[in-house]
FIFIKOL-967382 format. One record per residue (C-alpha): residue number from 1; residue in three letters; chain; x, y, z. Coordinates in steps of 0.5 Angstrom, whole numbers, padded with zeros to 4 digits. Example, Ala and Ser with C-alpha at 12.3 -4.5 7.8 and 13.67 -1.06 7.14 Angstrom:
BEGIN
{1, "ALA", "A", {0025, -0009, 0016}}
{2, "SER", "A", {0027, -0002, 0014}}
***
This chain:
BEGIN
{1, "MET", "A", {-0029, -0007, -0046}}
{2, "SER", "A", {-0033, -0012, -0043}}
{3, "LYS", "A", {-0028, -0017, -0041}}
{4, "PHE", "A", {-0025, -0011, -0036}}
{5, "ILE", "A", {-0031, -0010, -0033}}
{6, "ALA", "A", {-0032, -0018, -0032}}
{7, "PHE", "A", {-0025, -0018, -0029}}
{8, "THR", "A", {-0027, -0012, -0024}}
{9, "LEU", "A", {-0034, -0015, -0022}}
{10, "LEU", "A", {-0030, -0022, -0021}}
{11, "ILE", "A", {-0026, -0019, -0016}}
{12, "PHE", "A", {-0031, -0015, -0012}}
{13, "ALA", "A", {-0037, -0019, -0013}}
{14, "LEU", "A", {-0036, -0027, -0012}}
{15, "LYS", "A", {-0038, -0029, -0005}}
{16, "THR", "A", {-0034, -0034, -0002}}
{17, "ASN", "A", {-0032, -0035, 0006}}
{18, "ALA", "A", {-0025, -0034, 0004}}
{19, "GLN", "A", {-0021, -0028, 0008}}
{20, "GLU", "A", {-0018, -0022, 0004}}
{21, "LEU", "A", {-0011, -0022, 0005}}
{22, "ASN", "A", {-0005, -0026, 0004}}
{23, "CYS", "A", {0000, -0023, 0008}}
{24, "ILE", "A", {0007, -0026, 0009}}
{25, "VAL", "A", {0010, -0023, 0016}}
{26, "THR", "A", {0017, -0022, 0018}}
{27, "ILE", "A", {0019, -0020, 0025}}
{28, "ASN", "A", {0026, -0018, 0025}}
{29, "ALA", "A", {0029, -0017, 0032}}
{30, "SER", "A", {0037, -0019, 0031}}
{31, "GLU", "A", {0038, -0012, 0033}}
{32, "ILE", "A", {0036, -0013, 0040}}
{33, "GLY", "A", {0039, -0018, 0045}}
{34, "VAL", "A", {0033, -0021, 0050}}
{35, "SER", "A", {0033, -0028, 0054}}
{36, "ASN", "A", {0027, -0030, 0051}}
{37, "ARG", "A", {0027, -0030, 0043}}
{38, "GLN", "A", {0021, -0035, 0043}}
{39, "VAL", "A", {0017, -0029, 0044}}
{40, "PHE", "A", {0018, -0026, 0037}}
{41, "THR", "A", {0016, -0033, 0034}}
{42, "THR", "A", {0010, -0033, 0038}}
{43, "MET", "A", {0009, -0025, 0036}}
{44, "GLN", "A", {0010, -0027, 0029}}
{45, "SER", "A", {0005, -0033, 0028}}
{46, "ALA", "A", {0000, -0028, 0032}}
{47, "ILE", "A", {0001, -0022, 0027}}
{48, "PHE", "A", {0000, -0027, 0021}}
{49, "GLU", "A", {-0006, -0030, 0024}}
{50, "TYR", "A", {-0009, -0024, 0025}}
{51, "MET", "A", {-0008, -0021, 0018}}
{52, "ASN", "A", {-0010, -0027, 0015}}
{53, "LYS", "A", {-0016, -0030, 0019}}
{54, "THR", "A", {-0020, -0024, 0020}}
{55, "LYS", "A", {-0025, -0022, 0016}}
{56, "TRP", "A", {-0024, -0015, 0014}}
{57, "THR", "A", {-0030, -0014, 0009}}
{58, "ASN", "A", {-0037, -0017, 0007}}
{59, "ILE", "A", {-0034, -0019, 0000}}
{60, "GLY", "A", {-0032, -0025, -0002}}
{61, "TYR", "A", {-0026, -0027, -0004}}
{62, "LYS", "A", {-0023, -0034, -0008}}
{63, "THR", "A", {-0016, -0036, -0005}}
{64, "HIS", "A", {-0013, -0034, -0012}}
{65, "GLU", "A", {-0016, -0027, -0011}}
{66, "LYS", "A", {-0013, -0026, -0004}}
{67, "ILE", "A", {-0009, -0020, -0004}}
{68, "ASP", "A", {-0002, -0021, -0004}}
{69, "CYS", "A", {0003, -0017, 0001}}
{70, "ASN", "A", {0009, -0017, 0005}}
{71, "LEU", "A", {0009, -0014, 0012}}
{72, "ILE", "A", {0016, -0013, 0016}}
{73, "ILE", "A", {0017, -0011, 0023}}
{74, "ASN", "A", {0024, -0009, 0025}}
{75, "ILE", "A", {0024, -0009, 0032}}
{76, "LEU", "A", {0030, -0004, 0034}}
{77, "GLU", "A", {0029, -0003, 0042}}
{78, "ASN", "A", {0026, -0006, 0048}}
{79, "PRO", "A", {0026, -0001, 0053}}
{80, "SER", "A", {0022, -0004, 0058}}
{81, "ALA", "A", {0018, -0011, 0059}}
{82, "ASN", "A", {0014, -0013, 0053}}
{83, "GLN", "A", {0015, -0006, 0050}}
{84, "TYR", "A", {0018, -0006, 0043}}
{85, "THR", "A", {0020, 0000, 0038}}
{86, "GLY", "A", {0022, 0000, 0031}}
{87, "SER", "A", {0020, 0000, 0024}}
{88, "LEU", "A", {0015, -0003, 0019}}
{89, "GLN", "A", {0015, -0004, 0012}}
{90, "LEU", "A", {0009, -0006, 0007}}
{91, "GLN", "A", {0009, -0008, 0000}}
{92, "VAL", "A", {0003, -0010, -0003}}
{93, "SER", "A", {0002, -0012, -0010}}
{94, "ARG", "A", {-0004, -0015, -0015}}
{95, "PRO", "A", {-0004, -0019, -0021}}
{96, "VAL", "A", {-0004, -0016, -0028}}
{97, "TYR", "A", {-0010, -0018, -0033}}
{98, "ASN", "A", {-0009, -0024, -0037}}
{99, "ALA", "A", {-0001, -0024, -0035}}
{100, "THR", "A", {0003, -0028, -0030}}
{101, "TYR", "A", {0006, -0021, -0027}}
{102, "ALA", "A", {0004, -0018, -0021}}
{103, "THR", "A", {0005, -0010, -0020}}
{104, "PRO", "A", {0007, -0007, -0014}}
{105, "ILE", "A", {0001, -0003, -0011}}
{106, "LEU", "A", {0004, 0000, -0005}}
{107, "ASN", "A", {0011, 0000, -0002}}
{108, "PHE", "A", {0011, 0004, 0004}}
{109, "ASN", "A", {0016, 0005, 0010}}
{110, "ASP", "A", {0013, 0006, 0017}}
{111, "ASN", "A", {0019, 0008, 0021}}
{112, "ASP", "A", {0016, 0010, 0028}}
{113, "ILE", "A", {0012, 0004, 0031}}
{114, "ASN", "A", {0012, 0002, 0038}}
{115, "PHE", "A", {0007, -0003, 0041}}
{116, "ASN", "A", {0007, -0007, 0048}}
{117, "TYR", "A", {0006, -0015, 0047}}
{118, "GLU", "A", {0006, -0020, 0052}}
{119, "GLU", "A", {0007, -0027, 0049}}
{120, "TYR", "A", {0000, -0031, 0047}}
{121, "GLN", "A", {-0003, -0025, 0048}}
{122, "PRO", "A", {-0009, -0025, 0044}}
{123, "LEU", "A", {-0010, -0020, 0038}}
{124, "VAL", "A", {-0018, -0018, 0038}}
{125, "PHE", "A", {-0021, -0014, 0032}}
{126, "ASN", "A", {-0026, -0009, 0034}}
{127, "GLU", "A", {-0027, -0003, 0030}}
{128, "ASN", "A", {-0030, 0001, 0034}}
{129, "SER", "A", {-0026, 0001, 0041}}
{130, "PHE", "A", {-0018, 0002, 0042}}
{131, "ASP", "A", {-0015, -0005, 0044}}
{132, "SER", "A", {-0008, -0004, 0044}}
{133, "ASN", "A", {-0003, 0000, 0039}}
{134, "LEU", "A", {-0001, -0007, 0035}}
{135, "VAL", "A", {-0008, -0009, 0034}}
{136, "SER", "A", {-0009, -0002, 0031}}
{137, "LEU", "A", {-0003, -0001, 0027}}
{138, "LEU", "A", {-0005, -0008, 0024}}
{139, "THR", "A", {-0012, -0006, 0023}}
{140, "PHE", "A", {-0010, 0001, 0020}}
{141, "TYR", "A", {-0005, -0003, 0015}}
{142, "ALA", "A", {-0011, -0008, 0013}}
{143, "TYR", "A", {-0016, -0003, 0011}}
{144, "THR", "A", {-0011, 0001, 0007}}
{145, "ILE", "A", {-0008, -0005, 0003}}
{146, "LEU", "A", {-0016, -0006, 0002}}
{147, "GLY", "A", {-0016, 0001, 0000}}
{148, "PHE", "A", {-0010, 0001, -0005}}
{149, "GLN", "A", {-0012, -0005, -0008}}
{150, "ALA", "A", {-0019, -0002, -0010}}
{151, "ASP", "A", {-0017, 0004, -0012}}
{152, "THR", "A", {-0013, 0000, -0018}}
{153, "PHE", "A", {-0020, -0002, -0020}}
{154, "SER", "A", {-0025, 0003, -0020}}
{155, "TYR", "A", {-0024, 0011, -0019}}
{156, "LYS", "A", {-0023, 0012, -0011}}
{157, "GLY", "A", {-0026, 0004, -0010}}
{158, "GLY", "A", {-0022, 0004, -0004}}
{159, "GLU", "A", {-0026, 0010, -0001}}
{160, "LYS", "A", {-0030, 0006, 0005}}
{161, "PHE", "A", {-0023, 0002, 0006}}
{162, "PHE", "A", {-0019, 0009, 0007}}
{163, "GLU", "A", {-0025, 0012, 0011}}
{164, "LEU", "A", {-0025, 0005, 0016}}
{165, "ALA", "A", {-0017, 0006, 0016}}
{166, "GLU", "A", {-0019, 0014, 0019}}
{167, "ASN", "A", {-0023, 0011, 0024}}
{168, "VAL", "A", {-0017, 0007, 0027}}
{169, "VAL", "A", {-0013, 0013, 0027}}
{170, "ASN", "A", {-0018, 0017, 0031}}
{171, "ILE", "A", {-0019, 0012, 0036}}
{172, "SER", "A", {-0012, 0011, 0037}}
{173, "GLN", "A", {-0010, 0017, 0038}}
{174, "GLN", "A", {-0012, 0017, 0045}}
{175, "SER", "A", {-0006, 0011, 0046}}
{176, "GLY", "A", {-0001, 0016, 0046}}
{177, "GLY", "A", {0003, 0012, 0041}}
{178, "SER", "A", {0007, 0016, 0035}}
{179, "GLY", "A", {0004, 0017, 0028}}
{180, "TRP", "A", {-0003, 0018, 0029}}
{181, "LYS", "A", {-0003, 0025, 0030}}
{182, "LYS", "A", {-0002, 0031, 0025}}
{183, "ILE", "A", {0004, 0033, 0030}}
{184, "ASP", "A", {0008, 0027, 0029}}
{185, "GLY", "A", {0010, 0029, 0022}}
{186, "ASN", "A", {0009, 0029, 0015}}
{187, "THR", "A", {0011, 0022, 0013}}
{188, "THR", "A", {0006, 0018, 0018}}
{189, "ARG", "A", {0000, 0014, 0018}}
{190, "PHE", "A", {-0004, 0020, 0020}}
{191, "GLN", "A", {-0001, 0024, 0014}}
{192, "LEU", "A", {-0002, 0018, 0009}}
{193, "ASN", "A", {-0009, 0017, 0011}}
{194, "GLU", "A", {-0011, 0024, 0011}}
{195, "ASN", "A", {-0008, 0025, 0004}}
{196, "LEU", "A", {-0012, 0019, 0001}}
{197, "LEU", "A", {-0018, 0022, 0004}}
{198, "SER", "A", {-0017, 0030, 0002}}
{199, "GLU", "A", {-0020, 0032, -0005}}
{200, "VAL", "A", {-0014, 0036, -0006}}
{201, "TYR", "A", {-0010, 0030, -0008}}
{202, "ASP", "A", {-0015, 0027, -0012}}
{203, "GLN", "A", {-0010, 0027, -0018}}
{204, "PHE", "A", {-0006, 0021, -0014}}
{205, "ARG", "A", {-0012, 0017, -0014}}
{206, "GLN", "A", {-0014, 0018, -0021}}
{207, "THR", "A", {-0007, 0016, -0023}}
{208, "MET", "A", {-0007, 0010, -0019}}
{209, "TYR", "A", {-0014, 0008, -0023}}
{210, "ASP", "A", {-0012, 0010, -0030}}
{211, "TYR", "A", {-0005, 0007, -0029}}
{212, "HIS", "A", {-0007, 0000, -0028}}
{213, "ILE", "A", {-0014, -0001, -0031}}
{214, "ASN", "A", {-0013, 0003, -0037}}
{215, "GLY", "A", {-0006, 0002, -0037}}
{216, "LEU", "A", {-0002, -0005, -0035}}
{217, "ASP", "A", {-0009, -0009, -0035}}
{218, "ARG", "A", {-0009, -0007, -0043}}
{219, "MET", "A", {-0002, -0008, -0044}}
{220, "VAL", "A", {-0004, -0015, -0047}}
{221, "ASP", "A", {-0009, -0012, -0053}}
{222, "ASN", "A", {-0005, -0006, -0055}}
{223, "GLN", "A", {0002, -0005, -0051}}
{224, "ARG", "A", {0003, 0002, -0055}}
{225, "GLU", "A", {-0004, 0005, -0053}}
{226, "ALA", "A", {-0003, 0002, -0046}}
{227, "LYS", "A", {0004, 0005, -0045}}
{228, "GLU", "A", {0001, 0012, -0048}}
{229, "THR", "A", {-0004, 0011, -0042}}
{230, "ILE", "A", {0001, 0009, -0037}}
{231, "GLY", "A", {0005, 0015, -0039}}
{232, "ASN", "A", {0000, 0020, -0039}}
{233, "SER", "A", {-0003, 0018, -0032}}
{234, "ILE", "A", {0004, 0019, -0029}}
{235, "SER", "A", {0005, 0026, -0033}}
{236, "ASP", "A", {-0002, 0028, -0030}}
{237, "LEU", "A", {0002, 0028, -0023}}
{238, "GLN", "A", {0005, 0034, -0025}}
{239, "ASN", "A", {-0002, 0038, -0024}}
{240, "LEU", "A", {-0001, 0035, -0017}}
{241, "PHE", "A", {0006, 0037, -0016}}
{242, "ASN", "A", {0004, 0044, -0019}}
{243, "ASP", "A", {-0001, 0046, -0013}}
{244, "ARG", "A", {0003, 0042, -0008}}
{245, "PRO", "A", {0011, 0041, -0009}}
{246, "ASN", "A", {0012, 0037, -0003}}
{247, "THR", "A", {0006, 0032, -0004}}
{248, "PHE", "A", {0008, 0026, 0001}}
{249, "LEU", "A", {0004, 0022, -0004}}
{250, "ILE", "A", {0008, 0023, -0010}}
{251, "ARG", "A", {0014, 0020, -0006}}
{252, "VAL", "A", {0009, 0014, -0004}}
{253, "PHE", "A", {0008, 0013, -0011}}
{254, "MET", "A", {0015, 0013, -0014}}
{255, "ASP", "A", {0017, 0009, -0008}}
{256, "THR", "A", {0013, 0004, -0011}}
{257, "LYS", "A", {0013, 0005, -0018}}
{258, "SER", "A", {0020, 0007, -0020}}
{259, "ASP", "A", {0023, 0001, -0022}}
{260, "GLU", "A", {0017, -0001, -0026}}
{261, "ILE", "A", {0016, 0005, -0030}}
{262, "VAL", "A", {0023, 0004, -0032}}
{263, "ASP", "A", {0022, -0003, -0034}}
{264, "ILE", "A", {0016, -0001, -0038}}
{265, "PHE", "A", {0019, 0004, -0042}}
{266, "SER", "A", {0026, 0001, -0043}}
{267, "ASP", "A", {0023, -0005, -0047}}
{268, "GLY", "A", {0018, -0007, -0052}}
{269, "GLN", "A", {0014, -0003, -0056}}
{270, "ARG", "A", {0017, 0004, -0057}}
{271, "ILE", "A", {0013, 0010, -0055}}
{272, "ASP", "A", {0016, 0018, -0055}}
{273, "THR", "A", {0017, 0019, -0048}}
{274, "SER", "A", {0021, 0025, -0048}}
{275, "LYS", "A", {0015, 0029, -0044}}
{276, "LEU", "A", {0014, 0023, -0039}}
{277, "ARG", "A", {0022, 0024, -0037}}
{278, "GLU", "A", {0022, 0031, -0037}}
{279, "VAL", "A", {0015, 0031, -0032}}
{280, "LEU", "A", {0019, 0025, -0028}}
{281, "SER", "A", {0025, 0029, -0027}}
{282, "ARG", "A", {0021, 0035, -0025}}
{283, "ILE", "A", {0017, 0032, -0020}}
{284, "PHE", "A", {0022, 0027, -0017}}
{285, "PRO", "A", {0029, 0030, -0019}}
{286, "ALA", "A", {0032, 0025, -0014}}
{287, "LEU", "A", {0031, 0019, -0018}}
{288, "ASP", "A", {0035, 0022, -0025}}
{289, "PRO", "A", {0039, 0017, -0025}}
{290, "LYS", "A", {0033, 0012, -0026}}
{291, "TRP", "A", {0029, 0017, -0031}}
{292, "LYS", "A", {0035, 0017, -0035}}
{293, "LYS", "A", {0035, 0009, -0037}}
{294, "ILE", "A", {0028, 0011, -0040}}
{295, "LYS", "A", {0029, 0010, -0048}}
{296, "ILE", "A", {0026, 0016, -0051}}
***
């Protein structure tokens, strides 16, 4: 047990000057025709610098402890000068203890983003004021990345980061941009953040903790027990499903973890997965073809 505690403390307590994120940024603007395509190269560079050079916390990270993530912005329309609309995909992973494997902890699609950007425009971080919708988007996702990572090391360990993301949501509502308000839909930034901070959905965060620190991180020591813990943590989502059948966070979890779940229970040490398959088919029947690959 002590080595897991030591590993967790290592992640959160080491003090260095390094920033927290190792974020690969991709701007895809192939769908629109504009005369100055250099602006997208400049935009990509500016976003890369903002995500990776901003000091988001007072926690020290060594280079190998930075959080790996991919941020893909698909620009679909350019309705007016310097204005862009499209979608954003965020993929976040973290290493598994004593393994070469990195586990996905968030795969999220934001299908309704809009922002203004002028070439060489500085992106300025200010947590207490609204500067631009682009800065708000990036700041919101930076804190959300930190929150998801922290939740995999301690139960509700990402609370302070989700609260900082909530502050971005509240400040950004004045912008008129989509995705910041409750009325904007059920799969938005607002909805994601509100659910994460609501006690109603605590089971999701308990599952994220148990699945990773008590499951994947112990796979090297006792694969059978680790798999049983992972299976039980997933099955516990049924409690949330029973109360809230259309829970957005269950969809987020499955978008992130479905392939990994199949891989875990289709190879290596065999355990009884009959209950797990039954629960998965009940809470997310759309992925039944995947669940059938799990060995019983």
